[in-house]
C-alpha positions as CSV (number, residue, x, y, z in Angstrom):
1,M,-0.5,3.8,-49.8
2,N,-3.0,5.3,-52.2
3,V,-5.7,6.9,-50.0
4,S,-8.1,9.5,-51.3
5,P,-10.1,12.2,-49.5
6,N,-13.4,10.6,-50.5
7,G,-15.7,9.0,-47.9
8,A,-18.9,9.4,-46.0
9,Y,-19.5,10.4,-42.4
10,S,-22.8,11.5,-41.0
11,G,-23.8,15.2,-40.7
12,L,-20.8,16.9,-42.1
13,G,-22.6,18.4,-45.1
14,N,-24.5,20.8,-42.7
15,K,-21.5,21.8,-40.7
16,V,-19.3,24.9,-40.8
17,V,-15.7,23.9,-40.2
18,L,-12.8,26.2,-39.3
19,I,-9.3,24.8,-40.0
20,T,-6.1,26.5,-38.9
21,G,-2.9,25.6,-40.8
22,A,-5.1,24.9,-43.8
23,S,-2.5,26.0,-46.3
24,S,-0.5,22.8,-46.2
25,G,0.0,19.4,-44.7
26,I,-2.5,17.8,-42.4
27,G,-4.7,20.9,-42.5
28,A,-5.0,21.0,-46.2
29,G,-5.7,17.3,-46.3
30,A,-8.4,17.7,-43.8
31,A,-9.9,20.5,-45.8
32,E,-10.2,18.2,-48.8
33,V,-11.9,15.5,-46.8
34,F,-14.4,18.0,-45.4
35,A,-14.9,19.3,-49.0
36,C,-15.9,15.9,-50.2
37,H,-18.6,15.8,-47.5
38,G,-19.9,19.2,-48.6
39,S,-18.9,21.1,-45.4
40,S,-18.7,24.9,-45.4
41,L,-15.0,25.8,-44.8
42,I,-13.2,28.6,-43.1
43,L,-9.6,28.1,-44.3
44,C,-7.0,29.8,-42.2
45,G,-3.3,30.0,-42.7
46,R,-0.3,32.3,-43.0
47,N,0.5,31.8,-46.7
48,A,-2.1,33.3,-49.0
49,E,-0.9,31.5,-52.1
50,N,-0.9,28.1,-50.5
51,L,-4.3,28.8,-48.9
52,Q,-5.7,29.5,-52.4
53,H,-4.3,26.3,-53.6
54,T,-6.2,24.4,-50.8
55,A,-9.3,26.3,-51.8
56,D,-8.8,25.4,-55.5
57,K,-8.4,21.7,-54.5
58,C,-11.6,21.8,-52.5
59,I,-13.5,23.3,-55.5
60,E,-12.0,20.6,-57.8
61,L,-13.5,18.0,-55.5
62,G,-16.9,19.5,-56.0
63,L,-17.3,22.1,-53.2
64,S,-19.0,25.3,-54.2
65,P,-16.8,28.4,-54.0
66,N,-19.6,30.0,-52.0
67,K,-18.9,27.5,-49.2
68,I,-15.3,28.6,-48.7
69,V,-13.9,31.7,-47.0
70,Q,-10.1,32.2,-46.7
71,V,-8.5,34.1,-43.8
72,V,-4.8,34.9,-43.9
73,G,-3.3,35.3,-40.4
74,D,-0.8,34.1,-37.8
75,V,-2.0,32.1,-34.8
76,T,0.4,33.9,-32.5
77,M,-1.5,37.2,-33.1
78,R,-4.7,37.7,-31.1
79,E,-6.3,39.9,-33.7
80,D,-5.7,37.3,-36.4
81,L,-7.4,34.6,-34.3
82,E,-10.3,37.0,-33.8
83,A,-10.5,37.4,-37.6
84,Y,-10.5,33.7,-38.1
85,V,-13.7,33.4,-36.1
86,N,-15.4,36.7,-37.0
87,K,-14.9,36.4,-40.8
88,G,-16.3,32.9,-40.7
89,L,-19.3,34.1,-38.8
90,E,-19.8,37.0,-41.2
91,K,-19.8,34.5,-44.1
92,F,-21.8,31.6,-42.6
93,G,-23.4,32.9,-39.4
94,R,-22.4,29.9,-37.3
95,L,-19.5,27.6,-36.3
96,D,-19.9,23.9,-35.8
97,V,-16.3,22.5,-35.9
98,L,-12.9,23.9,-35.0
99,V,-9.9,22.0,-36.3
100,A,-6.9,23.4,-34.4
101,N,-4.1,22.1,-36.6
102,A,-1.5,24.9,-37.0
103,G,1.8,24.1,-35.4
104,I,5.6,24.1,-35.8
105,G,8.4,21.9,-34.8
106,V,11.7,23.2,-33.3
107,P,14.4,20.6,-32.9
108,G,16.8,20.6,-30.0
109,N,17.5,19.4,-26.5
110,L,18.1,21.1,-23.1
111,E,21.7,21.9,-24.2
112,T,21.0,23.3,-27.6
113,L,17.5,25.0,-27.4
114,T,17.4,28.7,-26.6
115,L,14.7,30.0,-24.3
116,E,13.3,32.0,-27.2
117,Q,12.9,28.8,-29.3
118,Y,11.3,27.0,-26.4
119,E,8.8,29.8,-25.7
120,L,7.9,30.1,-29.4
121,Q,7.1,26.4,-29.6
122,Q,4.7,26.7,-26.6
123,L,3.2,29.9,-28.0
124,V,2.3,28.4,-31.4
125,N,1.4,24.8,-30.4
126,T,-0.3,25.3,-27.1
127,T,-1.0,28.9,-26.1
128,S,-2.5,29.9,-29.5
129,V,-4.8,26.9,-29.3
130,F,-6.1,27.9,-25.9
131,S,-6.7,31.5,-27.2
132,L,-8.6,30.2,-30.3
133,L,-10.7,27.8,-28.3
134,K,-11.6,30.5,-25.9
135,L,-12.7,32.8,-28.7
136,A,-14.7,30.1,-30.5
137,M,-16.3,28.4,-27.6
138,P,-19.4,30.8,-27.3
139,E,-20.3,29.9,-30.9
140,L,-19.6,26.2,-30.4
141,K,-21.9,26.1,-27.4
142,K,-24.7,27.6,-29.5
143,T,-24.4,24.8,-32.1
144,K,-23.3,22.0,-29.7
145,G,-20.3,21.8,-31.9
146,N,-17.0,20.1,-31.4
147,I,-13.2,20.6,-31.5
148,V,-10.5,18.4,-33.0
149,A,-7.0,19.4,-32.2
150,V,-4.0,18.0,-34.1
151,S,-1.4,16.9,-31.6
152,S,1.4,14.3,-32.1
153,I,2.5,11.0,-30.9
154,A,5.2,13.2,-29.2
155,G,2.4,14.3,-26.8
156,L,2.1,10.8,-25.6
157,R,5.8,9.8,-25.7
158,P,8.9,11.9,-26.1
159,I,10.9,12.3,-29.3
160,D,14.7,12.4,-28.9
161,S,16.1,15.9,-29.7
162,M,12.6,17.4,-30.0
163,L,12.2,18.5,-26.4
164,A,10.2,21.7,-26.8
165,Y,7.9,20.1,-29.4
166,S,7.2,17.1,-27.2
167,V,6.4,19.3,-24.3
168,S,4.0,21.5,-26.3
169,K,2.1,18.5,-27.6
170,A,1.8,16.9,-24.2
171,G,0.4,20.3,-23.0
172,M,-2.1,20.3,-25.8
173,D,-3.2,16.8,-25.0
174,Q,-3.9,17.6,-21.3
175,M,-5.6,20.9,-22.3
176,I,-8.0,19.0,-24.5
177,R,-8.8,16.6,-21.7
178,C,-9.4,19.4,-19.3
179,I,-11.6,21.4,-21.7
180,S,-13.6,18.4,-22.7
181,L,-14.6,17.9,-19.1
182,E,-15.5,21.6,-18.8
183,V,-17.7,21.9,-21.8
184,A,-19.4,18.5,-22.0
185,K,-22.4,19.8,-20.1
186,F,-23.0,22.2,-23.0
187,G,-23.0,19.3,-25.5
188,V,-19.6,20.3,-26.9
189,R,-17.2,17.6,-27.7
190,V,-13.4,18.1,-27.6
191,N,-10.9,15.5,-29.0
192,C,-7.4,15.4,-30.6
193,I,-5.5,13.1,-32.8
194,N,-1.9,12.1,-32.3
195,P,-0.2,11.3,-35.6
196,G,3.0,9.5,-36.1
197,A,5.1,10.2,-39.1
198,I,2.9,11.8,-41.8
199,F,4.6,13.0,-44.9
200,T,4.2,16.8,-44.8
201,N,6.5,19.9,-45.1
202,I,7.0,20.0,-41.4
203,F,10.0,17.7,-41.8
204,T,11.6,20.4,-43.9
205,N,10.5,23.4,-41.8
206,C,11.5,22.0,-38.5
207,G,15.1,21.3,-39.6
208,M,15.2,17.7,-38.5
209,F,17.1,16.7,-41.6
210,G,19.4,19.7,-41.7
211,D,19.8,21.3,-45.2
212,S,19.0,18.0,-47.0
213,K,16.1,17.8,-49.4
214,V,13.2,16.0,-47.7
215,T,11.5,13.4,-49.9
216,F,8.7,11.0,-49.4
217,D,11.2,8.1,-49.9
218,L,13.4,9.5,-47.1
219,V,10.6,9.9,-44.6
220,N,9.1,6.6,-45.5
221,A,12.4,4.8,-45.1
222,L,12.8,6.3,-41.7
223,A,9.2,5.4,-40.7
224,S,9.5,1.9,-42.0
225,S,12.2,1.1,-39.5
226,T,10.2,2.4,-36.5
227,H,6.5,2.2,-37.3
228,P,5.1,-1.4,-37.0
229,L,2.9,-0.9,-40.2
230,G,6.2,-0.3,-42.0
231,R,5.5,3.1,-43.6
232,C,4.7,6.7,-42.9
233,G,1.1,8.0,-43.2
234,N,-0.5,10.5,-45.5
235,V,-2.7,13.6,-44.9
236,Y,-5.9,11.9,-46.0
237,E,-5.5,9.2,-43.3
238,T,-5.3,11.9,-40.7
239,G,-7.9,14.0,-42.5
240,K,-10.5,11.2,-42.4
241,T,-9.8,10.6,-38.7
242,I,-10.4,14.3,-38.0
243,A,-13.6,14.2,-40.1
244,F,-14.8,11.1,-38.2
245,L,-14.3,12.8,-34.8
246,A,-16.1,15.9,-36.1
247,S,-19.0,13.9,-37.5
248,D,-22.2,12.8,-35.8
249,D,-20.8,9.2,-36.0
250,A,-18.5,10.2,-33.1
251,S,-21.3,11.7,-31.0
252,F,-20.3,9.7,-27.9
253,I,-16.6,10.4,-28.0
254,T,-15.0,13.3,-26.1
255,G,-11.7,13.9,-24.3
256,E,-10.0,11.4,-26.6
257,T,-6.3,11.5,-27.7
258,L,-6.5,9.1,-30.7
259,R,-3.2,7.8,-32.1
260,V,-3.0,7.8,-35.9
261,D,0.5,6.5,-35.9
262,G,1.0,3.2,-37.7
263,G,1.5,1.6,-34.3
264,V,4.7,3.5,-33.4
265,G,3.2,4.5,-30.1
266,L,3.0,0.9,-28.9
267,S,6.6,0.3,-28.2
268,Q,9.0,1.8,-30.7
269,P,10.8,5.2,-30.5
270,L,9.3,7.5,-33.1
271,F,12.7,8.5,-34.6
272,D,16.2,7.9,-33.6
273,I,17.3,11.4,-34.6
274,P,21.1,10.8,-34.5
275,S,20.7,7.9,-37.0
276,V,18.9,10.2,-39.5
277,Q,22.1,11.1,-41.1
278,N,22.7,7.5,-42.0
279,L,19.6,7.7,-44.3
280,I,20.8,10.9,-46.1
């Protein structure tokens, strides 16, 4: 489906938005959507070259270079998380929106996962989000800002052979609910989205398809057999949902885990991993 980053939600032009994992995938798509609204962006990621590519795309969409700061770092490192927040404050003097998007997927089940793999999955997808939210919350209280975390449909229902990933996303969902209750009295909203199959490089990085080249056609074919809407999604569909939750139009929404999943969370298994080989 041809979906663009353009659109209009209230209040985003005046907001400073920090996005982790902004160098690719859902984070990069969200950055482009916010750029179309004129938001000031703190783009955070591990890959400097890819982060620059995201910044260039935002500029192509009309965002002034003066409204972008790039911070290279790793969410598993406390000092890098501090740099994400502090360098953004040095540039813009405030923080209105935190998009906690950075994450990884480690395939495996109880028999095949190592303890190290399991712990790494929790560290990246859950613990780092807790650390970043703790660092950013004093600033978000000042602005009555909000948080949008990027979870997964796996947080709401398990994915076969993605045990550690599913646990990490379920943990994120519950953390978002708990924190939303805690900070509502300060006027801070906290929500997350739970995407289904969105075509990004996570499919290559997580090893779900082994050594095979991952193409849109492959992911779309897999999604078409499990997602009621008959296709996978794209990063602008998730990006626009993130932007909506971050905008003034969603001012009465907090503690929400919002599925952006083509209907797969209704009844279907997300993926039948053992059958993937039949599509390769």
